[in-house]
MISEBA-186415 format. One record per atom (N, C-alpha, C, O): x, y, z; residue in three letters. Coordinates in steps of 0.1 Angstrom, whole numbers, plus 5000, padded with zeros to 4 digits. Example, Ala and Ser with C-alpha at 12.3 -4.5 7.8 and 13.67 -1.06 7.14 Angstrom:
513249435078ALA/512349555078ALA/513249675078ALA/514249675085ALA/512849785071SER/513749895071SER/512950005079SER/513450115080SER/
***
This chain:
190715706015UNK/189315696014UNK/188915556010UNK/189415506000UNK/188015496017UNK/187615356014UNK/186715356002UNK/186015445999UNK/186715235995UNK/186015225983UNK/184915115985UNK/185115015991UNK/183715155980UNK/182515065981UNK/182315005967UNK/182215085957UNK/182114875966UNK/181714815953UNK/180214795953UNK/179614735962UNK/179614845942UNK/178114835941UNK/177814805927UNK/178414845917UNK/176714725926UNK/176114695913UNK/175014795910UNK/174214825919UNK/175014855898UNK/174014955896UNK/172614895894UNK/172514775892UNK/171614975895UNK/170214935892UNK/170214885877UNK/170814945868UNK/169514765875UNK/169414715862UNK/168014705857UNK/167114655864UNK/167714745845UNK/166414735838UNK/166514625827UNK/167614615821UNK/165414565825UNK/165414465814UNK/164914525801UNK/163814595801UNK/165614505790UNK/165214565777UNK/163814535774UNK/163014615768UNK/163414405777UNK/162014365773UNK/161014445781UNK/159914465776UNK/161314475794UNK/160314555801UNK/160214695795UNK/159114755795UNK/161314755791UNK/161314885784UNK/160514885772UNK/159714975769UNK/160714785763UNK/159914775751UNK/158414755754UNK/157614815746UNK/158114685764UNK/156714665767UNK/156114765776UNK/154914745781UNK/156814875779UNK/156314985786UNK/155814945801UNK/154915005806UNK/156614855807UNK/156414825821UNK/156714945829UNK/157715015826UNK/156014975839UNK/156215095848UNK/157515065856UNK/157414975865UNK/158515135854UNK/159815115861UNK/160215235869UNK/161415255872UNK/159315325872UNK/159715455878UNK/160315435892UNK/161115525896UNK/160015335899UNK/160715305912UNK/162115285910UNK/163015325918UNK/162515205900UNK/163915185897UNK/164615305892UNK/165815335895UNK/163915385884UNK/164415515880UNK/164715605892UNK/165815665892UNK/163815615901UNK/164015685913UNK/165315635921UNK/166115715926UNK/165415505922UNK/166515445929UNK/167915475922UNK/168815505929UNK/167915475909UNK/169115505902UNK/169415655900UNK/170615685902UNK/168415735897UNK/168715875893UNK/168215975903UNK/168416095901UNK/167515935914UNK/167116025924UNK/168216085932UNK/169416045930UNK/167916165942UNK/169016235949UNK/170016135956UNK/171216165956UNK/169516025961UNK/170415935968UNK/171015825958UNK/171715735963UNK/170715835945UNK/171115735936UNK/172515755931UNK/173115855935UNK/173115665924UNK/174415675918UNK/174415745905UNK/175515765899UNK/173315785899UNK/173215855887UNK/173515765875UNK/173715815864UNK/173415625877UNK/173715535866UNK/172815415868UNK/172515375879UNK/172415355856UNK/171715225856UNK/172215155844UNK/172915205835UNK/171915015844UNK/172314945832UNK/171014875826UNK/170014855833UNK/171114835814UNK/170014765807UNK/170614635801UNK/171614635795UNK/169914525804UNK/170314395800UNK/169414345789UNK/168314395786UNK/169814225783UNK/169014155773UNK/168714235761UNK/167614235755UNK/169714315756UNK/169614395744UNK/170014315732UNK/171214275731UNK/169214295722UNK/169514215710UNK/170714275703UNK/170814405701UNK/171614195699UNK/172814225690UNK/173914315697UNK/174814355690UNK/173714345710UNK/174714425716UNK/176114365716UNK/177114435713UNK/176214245720UNK/177514185722UNK/178314185709UNK/179514215708UNK/177614155698UNK/178314155685UNK/178714295681UNK/179914315676UNK/177814395682UNK/178214525679UNK/179314585687UNK/180214655682UNK/179314545700UNK/180414595709UNK/181714545705UNK/182714615704UNK/181814415702UNK/183114355699UNK/183514385685UNK/184714365681UNK/182614435676UNK/183014475663UNK/183714615664UNK/184614635656UNK/183214695673UNK/183714835673UNK/184914855682UNK/185914915678UNK/184914805695UNK/185814845705UNK/187314815701UNK/188114905703UNK/187614705695UNK/189014685691UNK/189514785681UNK/190714805679UNK/188614845674UNK/189014945664UNK/189615075670UNK/190315155664UNK/189315095683UNK/189915205690UNK/191415195691UNK/192115285688UNK/191815075695UNK/193315055695UNK/193915055681UNK/195015105679UNK/193114995672UNK/193714985658UNK/193915125652UNK/194915145646UNK/193015215655UNK/193215355650UNK/194315415657UNK/195215485651UNK/194315405671UNK/195415475679UNK/196815425675UNK/197715495677UNK/196915295670UNK/198215245667UNK/198715285653UNK/199815255649UNK/197815355645UNK/198315405632UNK/199415515634UNK/199515575645UNK/200215535624UNK/201215635625UNK/200615775627UNK/199515805623UNK/201315855634UNK/200815995637UNK/200516075625UNK/199516145625UNK/201216055614UNK/200916135602UNK/199616095596UNK/198916175590UNK/199215975598UNK/197915925594UNK/196815975603UNK/195816035598UNK/197015965616UNK/196016015625UNK/195816165624UNK/194616205626UNK/196816235622UNK/196716375621UNK/195816425609UNK/195416545610UNK/195616345600UNK/194716375588UNK/193316395593UNK/192516455587UNK/193016335605UNK/191616335610UNK/191416425622UNK/190516405630UNK/192416505625UNK/192316605635UNK/191616735630UNK/191916785619UNK/190616775637UNK/189816885632UNK/189717005642UNK/188817005651UNK/190717095641UNK/190817205650UNK/189617295649UNK/189217355660UNK/189017315637UNK/187917415636UNK/186717375644UNK/185917465648UNK/186517255647UNK/185317215656UNK/185817195671UNK/185117135678UNK/186917255674UNK/187517245687UNK/187717095691UNK/187517055702UNK/188117025680UNK/188516885682UNK/187316795686UNK/187416695692UNK/186116845682UNK/184916775685UNK/184416665675UNK/183516595676UNK/185216665664UNK/185016565653UNK/186316505649UNK/187316575649UNK/186316375646UNK/187616315642UNK/188416275654UNK/187916255665UNK/189716275652UNK/190716225662UNK/191116345671UNK/191416455667UNK/191216315684UNK/191616405694UNK/192616335704UNK/192216235710UNK/193816395706UNK/194716335716UNK/195516455721UNK/196216525714UNK/195516465734UNK/196316575741UNK/195716715739UNK/196416815743UNK/194516725734UNK/193916855733UNK/193116895745UNK/193017015748UNK/192516805752UNK/191916835765UNK/192916845776UNK/194016805775UNK/192416905787UNK/193316915799UNK/192816845811UNK/191616835813UNK/193716785818UNK/193416715830UNK/194216775842UNK/195416765842UNK/193416835851UNK/194116905862UNK/195217005857UNK/196317015863UNK/194817075847UNK/195617185842UNK/196717145832UNK/197417225827UNK/196817015829UNK/197916965820UNK/197216895808UNK/196116835809UNK/197916895796UNK/197316825785UNK/197116675788UNK/198016615794UNK/196016625785UNK/195616485788UNK/196116395777UNK/195416395766UNK/197216335779UNK/197716245769UNK/197516095772UNK/197916005765UNK/196716075782UNK/196415935787UNK/195415865778UNK/195415735778UNK/194615935770UNK/193615875762UNK/193515955749UNK/193816075748UNK/193115875738UNK/192815935726UNK/191315905722UNK/190815805726UNK/190715995715UNK/189215975712UNK/189016005697UNK/189616085691UNK/188015925692UNK/187515945679UNK/186015985680UNK/185215915685UNK/185716115676UNK/184416165678UNK/183616165664UNK/184116195654UNK/182316135665UNK/181416145654UNK/180016145658UNK/179716105669UNK/179116195650UNK/177716185652UNK/177216045647UNK/177316025635UNK/176715965655UNK/176415825651UNK/175115815642UNK/174815715636UNK/174315925642UNK/173015925635UNK/173015995622UNK/172415955612UNK/173816115621UNK/173716195609UNK/175116235605UNK/175916285613UNK/175516195592UNK/176816235587UNK/176916385585UNK/177916445586UNK/175816445580UNK/175716585578UNK/174416635583UNK/173416645576UNK/174316665596UNK/173016695602UNK/172316825597UNK/171116835598UNK/173116915592UNK/172617045587UNK/173417085575UNK/174617065574UNK/172617145565UNK/173317185553UNK/173717335552UNK/174517375544UNK/173217415561UNK/173417555562UNK/174917585566UNK/175317555577UNK/175717625556UNK/177117645559UNK/177417745570UNK/178417735577UNK/176617855571UNK/176817955581UNK/176617895595UNK/177317915604UNK/175617805596UNK/175317745609UNK/176417645612UNK/176917635624UNK/176917565602UNK/177917475604UNK/179217545609UNK/179917495619UNK/179517665604UNK/180717735608UNK/180517795622UNK/181517795630UNK/179317845625UNK/179117915638UNK/178917815649UNK/179117845661UNK/178517695646UNK/178217595656UNK/178917465653UNK/178417355654UNK/180217475648UNK/180917365643UNK/181117245654UNK/181017135649UNK/181317275667UNK/181417165676UNK/180117075677UNK/180216965681UNK/179017135673UNK/177717065674UNK/177416995661UNK/176916875661UNK/177517055649UNK/176917005637UNK/177916995625UNK/177416995614UNK/179216995627UNK/180116975616UNK/179816835610UNK/179516745618UNK/180016825597UNK/179816685591UNK/180916595597UNK/182016635601UNK/180516465597UNK/181416365602UNK/182716355594UNK/182716385582UNK/183716315600UNK/185016295594UNK/185416145596UNK/185716105607UNK/185416065585UNK/185715925586UNK/187015885580UNK/187415935570UNK/187715795586UNK/189015745580UNK/188815645569UNK/189315525570UNK/188115685559UNK/187715585549UNK/188815515542UNK/188715395539UNK/189915585540UNK/191115525533UNK/192015445543UNK/192715365538UNK/191915475556UNK/192915415565UNK/192315315575UNK/193015235580UNK/191015325578UNK/190415235586UNK/188915225582UNK/188015275589UNK/188615175570UNK/187315185564UNK/186215115573UNK/185015155572UNK/186515015580UNK/185514945588UNK/185015025600UNK/184014985606UNK/185715135604UNK/185315215615UNK/183915275614UNK/183115265623UNK/183615325603UNK/182315405601UNK/181115315604UNK/180315355612UNK/181015205598UNK/179815125600UNK/179715075614UNK/178615065620UNK/180815025619UNK/180814975633UNK/180415085643UNK/179715055652UNK/180915205641UNK/180715315650UNK/179215355649UNK/178515365660UNK/178615365637UNK/177215395636UNK/176315285642UNK/175315315648UNK/176615165639UNK/175815055643UNK/175615045659UNK/174515045664UNK/176715055666UNK/176715055680UNK/176115185686UNK/175315185695UNK/176515295680UNK/175915425684UNK/174415435683UNK/173815485692UNK/173915395672UNK/172515395669UNK/171715305678UNK/170615335683UNK/172315185681UNK/171715095691UNK/171615155705UNK/170615145711UNK/172715225709UNK/172615285722UNK/171615395723UNK/170915415733UNK/171515475712UNK/170515585712UNK/169115525713UNK/168215575720UNK/168815415705UNK/167515355705UNK/167115305719UNK/165915315723UNK/168015255727UNK/167715205740UNK/167615325750UNK/166815325759UNK/168515425747UNK/168415555755UNK/167015615754UNK/166615675764UNK/166415615743UNK/165015665742UNK/164015595751UNK/163215655757UNK/164215465752UNK/163315385760UNK/163615425775UNK/162615435783UNK/164815435779UNK/165115485793UNK/164615625795UNK/164115645806UNK/164715705785UNK/164215845787UNK/162715845789UNK/162215925797UNK/162015765783UNK/160515755785UNK/160215725800UNK/159315785806UNK/161015635806UNK/160815605820UNK/161215715829UNK/160515745839UNK/162215785825UNK/162615905833UNK/161616015832UNK/161216075842UNK/161016035820UNK/159916135819UNK/158716105828UNK/158116185834UNK/158415975828UNK/157215935836UNK/157515955851UNK/156615995859UNK/158815925855UNK/159115945869UNK/159116095873UNK/158516135883UNK/159716175865UNK/159716325868UNK/158316375868UNK/158016465876UNK/157516335858UNK/156116385858UNK/155316345870UNK/154516425875UNK/155716235876UNK/155016185888UNK/155416275900UNK/154716275910UNK/156516345899UNK/157016425910UNK/156816575908UNK/156816655917UNK/156516615895UNK/156416755892UNK/155416765881UNK/155616735869UNK/154216825884UNK/153116835875UNK/153416935864UNK/152716925853UNK/154317025865UNK/154617125855UNK/155717085845UNK/156017155836UNK/156216965848UNK/157216915839UNK/156616885825UNK/155516815825UNK/157216925814UNK/156616905801UNK/156616755798UNK/157616685799UNK/155516705793UNK/155416565790UNK/156416525780UNK/156616585770UNK/157116415783UNK/158116345774UNK/159216445770UNK/159716425758UNK/159616535778UNK/160616635774UNK/162016565771UNK/162516595760UNK/162516475780UNK/163816415777UNK/163716325765UNK/164616325756UNK/162616255763UNK/162416165751UNK/162416255738UNK/163116215729UNK/161716365739UNK/161616445727UNK/163016505723UNK/163416525712UNK/163816545734UNK/165116595731UNK/166016495724UNK/166616525714UNK/166016375729UNK/166816265722UNK/166316235708UNK/167116215699UNK/165016225707UNK/164516185694UNK/164616295683UNK/164816265671UNK/164616425687UNK/164616535678UNK/166016595675UNK/166216655665UNK/166916575685UNK/168216645683UNK/169016585672UNK/169016465670UNK/169716675665UNK/170716625655UNK/172116645660UNK/173116635652UNK/172316665673UNK/173616695679UNK/174116585687UNK/175116605695UNK/173616465686UNK/174116355694UNK/175616335690UNK/176016345678UNK/176416305700UNK/177916285698UNK/178416165704UNK/178116135716UNK/179116085697UNK/179715955702UNK/181215965702UNK/181816035694UNK/181815895712UNK/183215905714UNK/183815765716UNK/183515695726UNK/184615725707UNK/185315595708UNK/186715625715UNK/187515705710UNK/186915565726UNK/188015595735UNK/189115485735UNK/188815365737UNK/190315525734UNK/191515445736UNK/192315495748UNK/192815605746UNK/192415425759UNK/193215465770UNK/194615395768UNK/194715275769UNK/195615485767UNK/196915435764UNK/197515355776UNK/197315395787UNK/198215245773UNK/198815165784UNK/200015235791UNK/200715315785UNK/200215195803UNK/201415235810UNK/202515145806UNK/202315025803UNK/203715205805UNK/204815125801UNK/205515045812UNK/206214945809UNK/205315085824UNK/205915025835UNK/204914995846UNK/203915075848UNK/205014885853UNK/204114845864UNK/204314945875UNK/205414985879UNK/203214985881UNK/203215075893UNK/202714995905UNK/201914905903UNK/203115045916UNK/202714985929UNK/201815085936UNK/201715085949UNK/201215175929UNK/200415285935UNK/199215225941UNK/198315165935UNK/199115245954UNK/197915205962UNK/197215325969UNK/196415305978UNK/197415435964UNK/196815555970UNK/195315565967UNK/194915555956UNK/194615575978UNK/193115575976UNK/192615715978UNK/191415735979UNK/193515815977UNK/193015955977UNK/192215975964UNK/192515915954UNK/191016045965UNK/190116055954UNK/190816115941UNK/190416075930UNK/191816195942UNK/192416255931UNK/193316155923UNK/193616175912UNK/193716045930UNK/194515945923UNK/193615855914UNK/194215775906UNK/192315875914UNK/191415795905UNK/191315865891UNK/190515815883UNK/192015965889UNK/191916035876UNK/193016005866UNK/193216075857UNK/193715885868UNK/194815865860UNK/194415835845UNK/195315865836UNK/193215785842UNK/192815765829UNK/191715865825UNK/191615905813UNK/190915915834UNK/189816005831UNK/189516085844UNK/189016015853UNK/189716215844UNK/189516285856UNK/188016305861UNK/187116275853UNK/187916345873UNK/186516365879UNK/185816465871UNK/186316575868UNK/184516435867UNK/183716525860UNK/182216475860UNK/181916365864UNK/181316565857UNK/179916535855UNK/179716545840UNK/180216635833UNK/178916455834UNK/178516475820UNK/177616595820UNK/176716605828UNK/177716675810UNK/176916795809UNK/175716785800UNK/174816875800UNK/175616675792UNK/174416665783UNK/173216615791UNK/173116625803UNK/172316545783UNK/171116495789UNK/171316355795UNK/171016335807UNK/171716265787UNK/172016125792UNK/173116065783UNK/173216095771UNK/173915995790UNK/175115925783UNK/174915775784UNK/174715715794UNK/175015715772UNK/175115565771UNK/176515525769UNK/177215575761UNK/176915415776UNK/178215365774UNK/178215215776UNK/177415155783UNK/179215145770UNK/179315005770UNK/180514965779UNK/181315055782UNK/180514845784UNK/181614795792UNK/182814795784UNK/182814755772UNK/183914835790UNK/185214845783UNK/185814705781UNK/185514605787UNK/186714695771UNK/187614585769UNK/189014625772UNK/189314745770UNK/189814535776UNK/191214555778UNK/192014475768UNK/191714355764UNK/193114535762UNK/193814465751UNK/195314475754UNK/195814575760UNK/196014375750UNK/197514365751UNK/198114435739UNK/197514485730UNK/199514435739UNK/200214495728UNK/199914435715UNK/200114495704UNK/199514305715UNK/199314235702UNK/197914255697UNK/197514195687UNK/197114335704UNK/195714355700UNK/194814245704UNK/193714225698UNK/195214155714UNK/194314055719UNK/193514105731UNK/194114175739UNK/192314065732UNK/191514105743UNK/191914015755UNK/192013895754UNK/192214085766UNK/192614015779UNK/191714055790UNK/191014145790UNK/191913975801UNK/191214015813UNK/191814135820UNK/193014165818UNK/191014205827UNK/191514315835UNK/192014265848UNK/191214225857UNK/193314255849UNK/193914185861UNK/194214285872UNK/194914255882UNK/193814415871UNK/193914515881UNK/192514535887UNK/191814615881UNK/192214485899UNK/190914505904UNK/190514645908UNK/189414685910UNK/191514735908UNK/191314875912UNK/191014965899UNK/190515075901UNK/191314905887UNK/191014985875UNK/189614985872UNK/188914885874UNK/189115095866UNK/187715105862UNK/187015225865UNK/187615335869UNK/185715225865UNK/184815345867UNK/184515365882UNK/184115265889UNK/184615485886UNK/184315525900UNK/183315635900UNK/183315725891UNK/182415635910UNK/181415745912UNK/181515795926UNK/181815725935UNK/181415925927UNK/181315995940UNK/179916025943UNK/179216105937UNK/179315955954UNK/177915975957UNK/177716105965UNK/178716175969UNK/176516145967UNK/176216265974UNK/176316245989UNK/176116335997UNK/176616115993UNK/177016096007UNK/178516086009UNK/179016046019UNK/179216135999UNK/180716135999UNK/181315995998UNK/182515986001UNK/180515905994UNK/181115765992UNK/181815755979UNK/181515815969UNK/182915685979UNK/183615655967UNK/183215515962UNK/183515415969UNK/182515505951UNK/181915375947UNK/182515335934UNK/182515405924UNK/182915205934UNK/183415145921UNK/182215065915UNK/181614985922UNK/181915095903UNK/180815035896UNK/181314955884UNK/182114995876UNK/180814835883UNK/181114745872UNK/179914735862UNK/178814725867UNK/180214755849UNK/179214735839UNK/179414605833UNK/180414575826UNK/178414515834UNK/178514385827UNK/178714395812UNK/178214495806UNK/179414305806UNK/179814315792UNK/178614305783UNK/178714355772UNK/177514255787UNK/176314245779UNK/175214345783UNK/174114325780UNK/175614455790UNK/174714555794UNK/175214685787UNK/176314705784UNK/174214785786UNK/174614925783UNK/174215005795UNK/173214985801UNK/175215085799UNK/174915175811UNK/174515315806UNK/174815355795UNK/173615375814UNK/173115505811UNK/173315595823UNK/172815565834UNK/174015705821UNK/174315805832UNK/173615935829UNK/173515985818UNK/172915985839UNK/172216115838UNK/173216225837UNK/174216225844UNK/172916325828UNK/173816445827UNK/173116565833UNK/172016565837UNK/173916665834UNK/173516795841UNK/172316865834UNK/171516935840UNK/172216845821UNK/171116905814UNK/169816845818UNK/168816915820UNK/169716715819UNK/168516655824UNK/168316685839UNK/167116695843UNK/169316705846UNK/169216755860UNK/168516885861UNK/167616915869UNK/168916975852UNK/168317115851UNK/166917105847UNK/166017155853UNK/166617035836UNK/165317025830UNK/164316955839UNK/163116985838UNK/164816875848UNK/163916805857UNK/163816885871UNK/163116835880UNK/164516995872UNK/164417065884UNK/165116995896UNK/164717005907UNK/166116915892UNK/166916835903UNK/166316705907UNK/166816635916UNK/165216665900UNK/164616535904UNK/165516425898UNK/165616325905UNK/166016445887UNK/167116355882UNK/168416415885UNK/168616535884UNK/169416335890UNK/170716395895UNK/171916325888UNK/172016205888UNK/172716405882UNK/174016365877UNK/175016345888UNK/174916405899UNK/175916255886UNK/177016225897UNK/178416235891UNK/178616195879UNK/179316285898UNK/180716285893UNK/181316145892UNK/181016065900UNK/182116125881UNK/182715995879UNK/184116015873UNK/184416115867UNK/184915915874UNK/186215915869UNK/186615775866UNK/186015675870UNK/187715755858UNK/188215625854UNK/189615615859UNK/190515695856UNK/189815505867UNK/191215485873UNK/191915385863UNK/191415285859UNK/193115415860UNK/193915335850UNK/194415205856UNK/194515195869UNK/194815115847UNK/195314985852UNK/196815005856UNK/197615075849UNK/197214945867UNK/198614945871UNK/199414835863UNK/200614835864UNK/198714745856UNK/199414645848UNK/200014705836UNK/199214775828UNK/201314685833UNK/201914755821UNK/201414695808UNK/201014575807UNK/201414785797UNK/201214735784UNK/199714685781UNK/199514605773UNK/198814735789UNK/197414695788UNK/196614825785UNK/196714915793UNK/195914825774UNK/195114945771UNK/193614915774UNK/193214805775UNK/192815025774UNK/191415015777UNK/190615075765UNK/191015185761UNK/189615005760UNK/188915055749UNK/187415065753UNK/186914965758UNK/186715175750UNK/185315185753UNK/184615285744UNK/185315345735UNK/183315305746UNK/182515385737UNK/181415445745UNK/180715375752UNK/181215575743UNK/180215655750UNK/179415735740UNK/180015785730UNK/178115745742UNK/177215825733UNK/176615935742UNK/175915905752UNK/176816055738UNK/176216175746UNK/175016225739UNK/175016285728UNK/173816195745UNK/172616235739UNK/172216375746UNK/172116385758UNK/172016475737UNK/171916605742UNK/171116695733UNK/170816655722UNK/170616805737UNK/169716895729UNK/170516965718UNK/171716955717UNK/169717025709UNK/170317115700UNK/170817235708UNK/170417265719UNK/171717315702UNK/172417425709UNK/171517535714UNK/171817605723UNK/170317545707UNK/169417655711UNK/168417625722UNK/167617705725UNK/168417495727UNK/167517455737UNK/167617535750UNK/168717545755UNK/166517595755UNK/166617665767UNK/167017575779UNK/166617465780UNK/167817635788UNK/168317555800UNK/167517605812UNK/168117675820UNK/166317575813UNK/165517615824UNK/164817505831UNK/164617395826UNK/164517525844UNK/163817435852UNK/162317435849UNK/161817535843UNK/161517335853UNK/160117335851UNK/159417455858UNK/159917515868UNK/158317505852UNK/157617615858UNK/157317595873UNK/156817485877UNK/157617695881UNK/157317695895UNK/158417625903UNK/158417625915UNK/159517575897UNK/160617515904UNK/161817605904UNK/162217655893UNK/162317645916UNK/163417735917UNK/164617675911UNK/164917555912UNK/165417765904UNK/166717715899UNK/167617655910UNK/168417575907UNK/167417705922UNK/168217645933UNK/168017505935UNK/168817435941UNK/166817455931UNK/166517305933UNK/167317225923UNK/167517105926UNK/167917275913UNK/168717195903UNK/169917135909UNK/170317025906UNK/170517215918UNK/171717155926UNK/171717215940UNK/171917335941UNK/171417135950UNK/171417195964UNK/172817225968UNK/173817175963UNK/172917305979UNK/174117345984UNK/174917225990UNK/176117215988UNK/174217135996UNK/174817016002UNK/175416925991UNK/176516865992UNK/174716915979UNK/175216835968UNK/176516905963UNK/177416835959UNK/176417035961UNK/177617105956UNK/178817085965UNK/180017075960UNK/178617085978UNK/179717065988UNK/180316925987UNK/181516915991UNK/179616825982UNK/180216695981UNK/180916665968UNK/181316545966UNK/181016765959UNK/181716735946UNK/183216715949UNK/183816775957UNK/183816625941UNK/185216605942UNK/186016735938UNK/185416815930UNK/187216745942UNK/188016865938UNK/188216865923UNK/188416755917UNK/188016975917UNK/188116985902UNK/186816985895UNK/186817015883UNK/185716945902UNK/184416945895UNK/183717075898UNK/183317095910UNK/183517165889UNK/182917295892UNK/181417285895UNK/180717205888UNK/180917345905UNK/179517335908UNK/178617385897UNK/179017475889UNK/177517325896UNK/176617365885UNK/176317515885UNK/176217575874UNK/176117575896UNK/175717715897UNK/176817805892UNK/176517915888UNK/178017755891UNK/179117835886UNK/179217845871UNK/179917915865UNK/178417755864UNK/178417745850UNK/177017765843UNK/176917785831UNK/176017765851UNK/174617765846UNK/173717865852UNK/173817895864UNK/172917935844UNK/171818005849UNK/170617985840UNK/170817935829UNK/169418015844UNK/168217965837UNK/167818055825UNK/166718045820UNK/168818145821UNK/168618225809UNK/169518175798UNK/169418235787UNK/170218075800UNK/171118015790UNK/170417925780UNK/169317875783UNK/171117905769UNK/170817795760UNK/171817685763UNK/172717705770UNK/171517565757UNK/172417455759UNK/173817485753UNK/174817445759UNK/173817565742UNK/175117605737UNK/175917685746UNK/177117675748UNK/175217785753UNK/175917865762UNK/176417785774UNK/177617805778UNK/175617695779UNK/176017605790UNK/177217525786UNK/178117505794UNK/177217465774UNK/178317385770UNK/179617465770UNK/180617415775UNK/179517585764UNK/180717665764UNK/181317695778UNK/182517695780UNK/180417735787UNK/180817765801UNK/181417645807UNK/182417645815UNK/180817525805UNK/181317405811UNK/182617365806UNK/183517335813UNK/182817365792UNK/184117335787UNK/185217425791UNK/186317385794UNK/184917555792UNK/185817655797UNK/186217625812UNK/187417645816UNK/185317575820UNK/185517545834UNK/186517425835UNK/187317415844UNK/186317325827UNK/187117205828UNK/188417215821UNK/189417165825UNK/188417285809UNK/189617285801UNK/190317415800UNK/191317425793UNK/
***
């Protein structure tokens, strides 16, 4: 399968702050024929915050296992603290990456112990490696909160675009979800290096899942920064494998490689926003292809902005649930990505939808 290199739609942070009408760009990025991703440039303090946090992914992953295991939290289904090998990729434990999960906004979003126990993957208190990597907490929160603040500005533009296409869409729905939710989750990722150089040149779409398999984000909107690559000594190096990185499968069945500039934040639409917009906003499957260069790791950070677990998962009034994902869109999904209709119905809550989605993938 041939690969197309494309630059995503880019918005200027200053335009977002000044409420410039950008709905044409939102349509280009997130509409049916879009890639489901855009980037935002000229964000104050982004570069400093990014370089403060990302190297800590490798630093934590390089700690002894007995130290890392102190921060594994099975009770939340490994949704807080350190997780490695708990998820599955194509039916096998995924040991290619390790993740540190936390809520970047609230250390303890809810005080009710019964709710914490019954909805632990959403609202368990954060777990920080204060004694073993004390600098992680502040760097994690700083970058996470910056991404959320820009995500709110992008959401306002999304709301304006959807409202222009659907009169029954609730005003500012996506914005209100991000601003009011206490369930935002961020993930600091370390992709472990290969020990030997490979000469793999297979362009079959399933070969692109060596670091992160094909999937749709199931939340509302995901913010992520450009990855860094590091050698064994913890030095930042260039990515010398042009095939490594983020890939998207378009609804035209194109395999598209997307580059995120180092001074931009990228935002990808998730399936929850797709449902809430009645299919006007569209999520796209994506995967990360690993580097063939040995002893090079990849570090990145993603923030999943999503509703509280009790949020209804329904389309706008008068919009058929079938509009949330058309049959032709479902037929173009990569192997291993379950169609939306197999996991969602309009009587669910976001918590129900999350459980069905995780069961389908893992």
